[in-house]
C-alpha positions in Angstrom: 25.8 12.0 116.7 24.1 11.0 113.5 25.9 9.0 110.8 25.2 8.4 107.1 27.4 5.9 105.4 27.1 5.1 101.7 29.2 2.4 100.0 29.5 1.5 96.4 26.1 2.7 95.5 25.0 2.0 91.9 22.0 2.9 89.8 21.5 2.5 86.0 18.2 3.6 84.4 16.4 1.7 81.7 17.7 4.1 79.0 21.3 3.0 79.9 22.2 6.2 81.9 24.5 5.2 84.8 23.4 7.8 87.4 25.3 6.3 90.3 28.6 4.6 89.6 30.0 2.9 92.8 29.4 6.1 94.9 30.8 6.1 98.4 30.4 8.9 101.0 30.3 9.4 104.8 28.4 12.3 106.4 28.0 13.4 110.0 26.0 16.2 111.7 26.0 19.7 110.2 25.4 21.2 106.9 26.9 19.1 104.1 27.2 20.5 100.6 26.9 18.1 97.6 28.2 20.0 94.7 28.1 19.0 91.0 27.0 20.0 87.6 23.5 19.2 86.2 23.5 15.5 85.2 26.1 14.5 87.8 23.6 12.2 89.6 22.9 14.4 92.6 19.1 14.1 92.3 19.3 10.3 91.8 21.3 10.0 95.0 18.8 12.2 96.9 15.9 10.2 95.7 17.6 6.9 96.6 18.4 8.2 100.1 14.8 9.3 100.5 13.5 5.9 99.5 11.8 7.2 96.3 13.8 4.8 94.1 15.7 1.5 94.5 19.4 1.3 94.0 20.9 -1.5 91.9 23.5 -2.3 94.4 25.6 -1.0 97.3 24.9 -0.1 100.9 23.3 2.9 102.7 23.3 3.0 106.5 21.8 5.7 108.6 22.7 5.4 112.3 23.5 1.7 111.8 20.3 0.7 110.0 20.3 -0.2 106.3 18.0 2.1 104.3 18.2 -0.2 101.3 17.1 -3.3 103.2 14.5 -1.4 105.2 13.4 1.8 103.4 10.7 2.5 106.0 13.2 2.7 108.8 14.4 6.1 107.9 11.1 7.7 107.1 10.5 8.9 110.7 13.9 10.5 110.7 13.8 12.0 107.2 12.9 15.4 106.0 13.0 15.9 102.2 12.6 19.0 100.0 12.8 17.7 96.4 13.8 19.8 93.4 10.3 19.7 92.0 8.3 20.3 95.2 5.7 22.7 93.8 2.2 21.3 93.2 -0.3 22.6 95.7 -4.0 22.1 96.2 -6.1 25.2 96.9 -5.8 25.1 100.6 -4.1 27.4 103.2 -0.5 27.0 104.3 -1.8 26.1 107.8 -4.2 23.4 106.6 -1.7 21.9 104.1 1.0 21.7 106.7 -1.4 20.2 109.2 -2.4 17.6 106.6 1.2 16.7 105.9 1.9 16.5 109.6 -0.9 14.0 109.9 0.5 11.9 107.1 3.9 12.0 108.8 2.3 10.4 111.9 1.9 13.4 114.2 -1.2 11.9 115.8 -1.6 14.2 118.9 -3.7 17.2 117.9 -2.2 19.7 120.3 1.4 18.7 119.5 0.7 18.8 115.8 -0.8 22.3 116.0 2.1 23.5 118.1 4.6 22.2 115.6 2.8 23.6 112.6 2.5 27.1 114.1 6.1 27.0 115.3 7.4 26.0 111.8 5.3 28.6 110.1 6.9 31.1 112.5 10.4 29.8 111.9 10.0 30.0 108.1 8.6 33.5 108.3 5.2 32.4 106.9 3.1 32.8 110.0 1.5 36.0 108.7 0.6 34.1 105.5 -0.7 31.0 107.3 -4.3 31.4 106.0 -3.3 32.1 102.4 -3.4 29.4 99.8 0.1 28.0 99.1 -0.4 28.0 95.3 -0.5 31.9 95.5 2.9 32.1 97.2 6.0 33.4 95.5 8.8 30.9 94.6 10.8 31.8 97.7 7.8 31.5 99.9 7.0 28.0 98.4 10.6 26.9 99.1 10.3 28.1 102.7 7.0 26.2 103.0 8.9 23.2 101.6 11.4 23.5 104.4 8.6 23.7 107.0 7.1 20.4 105.8 10.6 18.8 105.7 11.1 19.8 109.4 7.8 18.3 110.6 8.5 15.5 113.2 12.0 16.8 114.1 13.9 14.6 111.5 17.6 13.9 112.0 18.3 13.6 108.2 17.2 16.5 106.1 17.8 16.5 102.3 17.3 19.6 100.2 17.7 19.2 96.4 18.6 22.4 94.3 16.6 24.5 96.7 17.6 28.0 95.5 17.3 27.3 91.7 15.1 30.0 90.2 15.0 32.3 93.3 15.9 36.0 93.0 18.9 37.1 95.1 16.8 38.4 98.0 14.7 35.2 98.4 17.8 33.1 97.9 19.5 34.9 100.8 16.4 34.6 103.0 16.2 30.9 102.2 19.9 30.3 102.9 19.6 32.1 106.3 16.7 29.7 107.1 18.8 26.7 106.2 21.7 27.9 108.4 19.4 28.0 111.4 18.2 24.4 111.2 21.0 23.3 113.6 24.2 21.4 113.8 22.6 18.4 115.6 21.2 17.0 112.4 22.5 15.9 109.1 21.5 18.5 106.5 22.5 17.6 102.9 22.4 20.5 100.5 22.5 19.3 96.9 23.3 22.0 94.4 25.3 23.2 91.4 25.7 26.7 93.0 29.1 27.0 94.5 28.3 30.1 96.4 25.5 28.4 98.4 28.0 25.7 99.5 30.7 28.3 100.3 28.2 30.3 102.5 26.5 27.4 104.3 28.6 24.3 104.5 31.5 23.2 106.7 31.9 19.9 104.9 31.3 19.2 101.2 31.9 16.7 98.4 32.1 17.2 94.6 30.1 14.7 92.4 30.7 14.0 88.7 29.4 11.3 86.5 27.8 9.4 89.3 30.9 9.3 91.6 32.3 11.4 94.4 35.6 12.8 93.1 36.5 14.8 96.3 35.4 15.3 99.9 36.5 17.6 102.6 36.2 21.1 104.1 35.8 24.0 101.7 38.5 25.9 103.6 41.0 23.0 103.1 40.2 22.8 99.4 40.9 26.5 99.0 44.2 26.4 101.1 45.4 23.3 99.2 45.2 25.2 95.9 47.0 28.3 97.3 50.0 29.4 95.2 48.9 27.3 92.2 46.3 29.7 90.7 47.3 32.4 88.2 45.3 35.0 86.3 45.6 37.2 83.2 43.4 39.5 81.3 43.4 38.8 77.5 41.5 39.9 74.4 38.5 37.6 73.7 39.9 36.7 70.3 42.9 35.0 72.0 40.9 32.6 74.1 41.4 29.5 71.8 45.2 30.1 71.8 45.3 30.2 75.6 43.1 27.2 76.0 45.5 25.2 73.8 48.6 26.3 75.7 47.5 26.6 79.3 45.4 24.6 81.8 42.6 27.2 81.9 40.1 26.7 84.8 37.7 29.5 84.0 37.2 32.6 81.8 35.1 35.6 82.9 34.3 38.7 80.9 35.6 41.8 82.5 35.0 45.2 80.7 35.0 43.6 77.3 38.0 41.4 77.9 38.5 37.9 79.4 40.0 37.3 82.8 41.3 33.8 82.6 42.5 31.6 85.5 45.0 28.8 85.0 46.3 26.1 87.4 50.0 25.5 87.6 52.5 24.4 90.3 54.8 27.3 89.4 54.6 30.6 87.6 53.5 29.9 84.0 55.0 33.2 82.8 53.6 35.0 79.8 52.2 37.8 82.0 50.2 35.6 84.4 50.0 36.9 88.0 49.1 35.1 91.3 45.3 34.9 91.9 43.3 34.6 95.1 41.7 31.1 95.2 37.9 30.8 95.5 35.8 27.7 96.0 34.6 28.1 92.4 38.2 27.7 91.2 38.6 24.5 93.2 35.3 23.2 91.8 36.2 23.9 88.2 39.7 22.4 88.6 38.3 19.2 90.2 35.7 18.7 87.4 38.4 19.3 84.7 40.7 16.8 86.4 38.2 14.0 85.9 37.4 14.8 82.3 
């Protein structure tokens, strides 16, 4: 059983931005969703875990070893797909993956070839193995990114905003790939897309302004909000009035009018009806409660 324990992690950049503000988190095996808006500090956390930047303070331990004290200790167990993984030389997928495998320390030639071919097969890129990666579509590049992240059988895999910019078909294909990686590893999915967390993750945390504001199971978050969510369809022109008088969580256009959701312990009246809770409702409510 793998274990990642983060305690009071801090990081402030030279421009004064406090990206990590005493962040604490514990993660075990399986797919873990880290959900938060752009600017919440998710990428800063991912880069710190991957050893790409130093934290100002705090502790990060993976399987009992401090990543901050010994950044190199986690490298053999780490697979990382960063948000901006996308600059490729004019070489084939097979050759580039073989080169990355060599850099990761896969010295045995036959074992390296076996892993490279198996990962190209797993990511559905085997038929394109001799094509240059820079000619791949966005989704194919992301799947190649997963292939390189899985080289060496890492126990800690980090994927940062992996489906941003993908069309629905490629996004679905990519998520299916992530779900197959296995439950015997820690896989951290950092994203601002609630649907990806809902579909893939059994554990999650919500991050805002450099801190973890909630952690648990998506199903528990949803059940905990049951009976406290209400909805009503209103004319768009009345939005400001309802925002002043009710704790609105969200507002979605529906056939030219607004479907608004509000959080309340009991029936707020005024024509509101009970609403079915989604993870998106939970997410918006958690973010609002910290503002």
